[in-house]
N, C-alpha and C positions, 0 to 999 in steps of 0.2 A: 291458527296457532297463537297462543298467548305469549308474547315476547316482552321481556323486561329490558328496556333500553334507556331508561332515564335514571340519572344519578340520584341517590338518596340525599335529601337535604338535611342540614344540621338541625338540632333541636333549639339551639341558641343562635340568635341573630347578632353576631359580634360585629362591631364597627370596623370597616375596612378603610385603611389609609393608603392611598396610592402615591407611589414615588415615580414620577415620570408622566408625561402627557403626550406621548407620541400617537401615531396613527393606530397602532394596535390597541391602545387604551380606548380611543374614540370608537373604533369599529367593532371591537370584540369584548374587552373587559367590561366596560360600562353598560353596553346594551344587555350583556348576559346577566350581570348582577341585578340590573333593574328588572329584568324579566321574572326573576324569582323573589324579588323583594329584599335582597341583601341591602344593608345600610352602608352607603359610601359616606364616610364622615369627614374626609379631608383629602386634599391633593397638593402635591408640590412638584415643581419643575424648575430646571435651571433658568428658563425664561418664564417669568411669572405670567405674562399676558396669555401664553398658551394654556397654562393651568386655569386661568380665570375664564377663558373661553369655554373649556370643558365644564367648569363648575357651573357656569350659567346654563349651558345646554342640558346638563343632567341633574341640576338641582343639588350640587354638592355644597354644603354650608360653609366650609372653611377652605381657604387657600393659604398655604404657608410658603414663606420665602426660602426656607432651608429644611433639610431633613432634621437637623438638630432641633429646630423650632417645632416641627411636627411631633417628634418624639417626646419633647417636653410637655406638649399639650395632650397627647394621646393617653387614654386609660390603659390599665395593665392588661385588659382583655382584648386589646387591639390586634387586628390582623394586618400586617404590612404586605402590600402588593408591589413588588419591585420590578419595574418595567424598563429599566435603563439598558444600555449596551453592556455586554459582558465585562468589558475592561473597567467598568465602574462598580461592579458588584461588590468586590472586597471592601473598598473604602466606604461603601454605603452600609454594608452589613456590620462593619465595625461600629457604626453609629447607633445601631439598634440596641435596645436593652437586652442584657443576657436573658436567655430563656424565651425570647419573643417568638411569635409565630410569624413566618414570612413565606410568601409564595414568590418564587424567583422566575423571571422569564427565561425561556430556553433560548439558545443553548447554554449549557452549564460551562461557559468559558469559550474563549476564542481558540484555545488549544488545550492540550491535556495538562500542561503545567499550570495554567490558569484554573482549570477544573479542580485540581488538587488544592490550590490556594483557597478556592471557594469552599470546598469540603472542609478544610482544616479550620477556617474561621467559624464555620457553622458548628463544628465539633467543640472547639474551644469555648465558644460563647453559649453552648448548649441550646442553640436555636432549634425550634421546631420548624424545620425548613423543607419545603417541597419545590420541585421544578415544574414549571407550567408546560409539561408534555401533554397538552390537552387533546391530542388526537386519540388517545386512549378512551376518551369520553365522547367522541363523536357518536351520534345516535346509531349509525350503521355498524360501528365497531362494537358498541355495547350490545346491540342486537345479535351480532355474530357470536360474541362471547357467550351470551345466554344460550343460544342454540347449541354451541359446541360444548359448553359445560353440562348441558342436559344429555350429552352423548348422542344427539340426533344425527350427526353426520359421521359417526363412528370415530375411528382413529385418524387424527389429522396427519396427512403426509405431504401436503403441498401448500405453500404459502407464498403468494406472489403479489407484488406491488408493481404496477406498470403505469408510467406517466409518459405520454407522447403528446405534448402540448406546446403552445407558444407562450412563454412566460415573459411578461413585460417588466424586466428588471428595474426599469426606471421608477417603479412604485416602491422600491426598496433602496433608497439612496444611502442608507446607513451601512448596507452590506454589499452593494453592487460591486465594489472594488475589493472585497475581502479576498485575501490570498487563498482561503479555503472555502470557497463559496458553496459549491453544490452539496457536498456531504455534510460539512459542519453546520450549514445554515438551513438546508432543506431535507436531505435524505435522513438526517438525524430523526425526523418524525417517524420514518418507516422503520429505521433500526430499532428505535424505542418501542414502536408498535409490535414488531415481531417478538422482541424480548418479552413483552407483556403477555404473550400467548405461549411462547416456547421456552422462556428462560434464556440463560446465557449460552451462546454457541461455543463449541470447542475451538473454532477458528473463523477467519473471515478472509475472503478473497475480493479484491476490489480494483477497479480501474475507473478513474475519473478524467474527463477530457474537456478541453476548451474548444470553442468554435473559432476557426481562423478568421471569421468575418466580424468577431466581437471582441471587446477588450476584457471581458470577464475571465477570471482564472479558470473556471470550469462550469460547464452547463449540462453535461451528460455523464451519467455514472451507471455502471453495472456492479452490484455488490451481491456476493453469495455468502450467506451466513451458514456455517457448517455445523449441522447437528448430526444425529445418527444417520446411518446409511439410507434409511427409508424416508427421511424428511428433506424436501427441497425447500429452501427459503431464499427467495431471490428478489432483488430490487432493481428495476430498470427505469431510469429516469432520462428523458430527453426533453429539455426545455426549448429546443430550437425548431420544433415542427411548425413552421410558419407557412403552411401550404393549404390553408383553409381548414374548416372544421370537419370535413368529411371523414378523414382518417385519424383525427385526434382521439385520444383515449386517456382515461384517468380512472384507475380502479384498484381495488384490493380484492383478492380471490383466495378463498380457503377451500381445499379439497380434502375429503376424508373417505374412509372405506365404505361409508353408507350414504354419502351425499356431498353437496358442495354449496358454497355461499359466494355470491359476488355482489360487491357494492361499488357503484359509480361515485367517484369523488367529484361531485358537480362543481364545487368551489373552484377547482383548478382549470376548468374549461371556460374559455372566454373570460379569463381573470381581468379585472376584479368583479365583472358582472356575474359570472358563474352561471352554471346550468343546474337544473334540478338533480338532486341525488336520486339514485335508483338502488333499491335493496331487493335482492331476490335470492331464493334458495331452491335447491332440488334435493329431495329425499328419495332414495332408491326404494322401490317396493317390488317384491318378487312377482314376476308375471306381468308387470306393467311397464310401459315405456316411460323413460325419464320425463318428468314434467317440472318446469320452472314456475315457481309461485312468486309473484311480485307483492311486496308488503309496503304500503305507504307508512312512512315514519315522520313524526313531527320533528322539526328542527334540522340543523345541519352542523357541520364542523365549526364554522364561524357563524354566529358567535356562541352557539349553544354549548359546545364542548367546554367552554371556559367556565361554565357553571360547575362542571364536574371536578376540575382541579381545585377550585376554591372550596367547594362543598366538602371534598374529601379531607382537606386540611382542617377546616372548621370542625368536622366530626371527630377527627383525631385529637384535636386540642381539647374539645369538650369531653372526650372520653367515651363517646357513643360507639366508637370503633377502635380497635387496636392496630388497624392497618392504615398505612400512609403510602398508597401505591407509587406515587412519584417522589418519594423522599430523596434527599440528596444522596443518601446511602445507597439507594437503588439506581438512580439515574447516572451516578458515576460509572456504572457498568456500561451503560449506553455510550457514554463518552469514551470509555476504554475501547469499545468496538470501533468508534469513529477514528480514534488514533491508530488502531490496528489496520483499519481500511486504508488510511493514508500511507502507512508503512508498506502494506501490500502493493499499493499503487506505485510507490517509489522503487520497490525492489523488482517489479515486473514479473512476468511469467517465466516458465522454464523454457530455455532456448533449445529447439530441436537440433538434432545432429544432422546437418546438411552435407557432411563430408562422406557421401556415399559413392 
């Protein structure tokens, strides 16, 4: 089967100016951009030596002391790549030129109040702003999208994301003590992913839990996104399965009336080393036993999906497409679902009548 799973690249190679020099920039943004020949024109960071280190490593010609200095030097066709923590987004966006193009790291705020502040500044300044919800552009996700769009698995009725792994939270010092750790920082990927296939749900049910042996606010979550009666959309995450690799799992699964697709998220197994991804599909044929077909795909979620979010913004800005899949106007709905998930968690379930 001919599967289209690579993002379309822009016609114009606009210069990218990166604000922030954290691990995600080193491990994902810069390798992804370099792999397709994007031009990284400059970088700035609160601590200049960190920016200088990345500039040397990736051949970035300019290091700026401040965002203001960068903006003053940048041309009008610049693309800004904002990779700071969410509580720094608003003050940084305020410094960008009105009408500028900017890719903002996910999540879109530490809470929904902050989400709306980010949205409002983008609207007021007429920024061409997108959120880096890059899982939408992971090779196995784009491959699944292509197969489903072609109607090959029929009507989609089941969408499941399951994670049973051991996550070394020490690799994420900036968020490890976040009061809304699991859903806001991690499950947001899957909430946004499901929305990209099914649209907005009419409701959400969620419970997020802490591990009594760990200081983190939450490390396990079950979330149900409520669509029509025939569609089950569920997210199960357990970051505490530290009992060896044998029973660990990390996958996305789509089931339809004519077939199914399953993708292993290799990145999250033995993190940060990762395991190979695995993409397979099964198309039902009358009179034949179900057969799963494995398809090798080039690339993975990290770093390759980061090409997709940047490329889609560049294509929107240049006018080669009218769609901006992860625009702030779209992703604000993913954040609304996150907020609803926490509200559902706080309210709890329906108490049975035990007075029998």
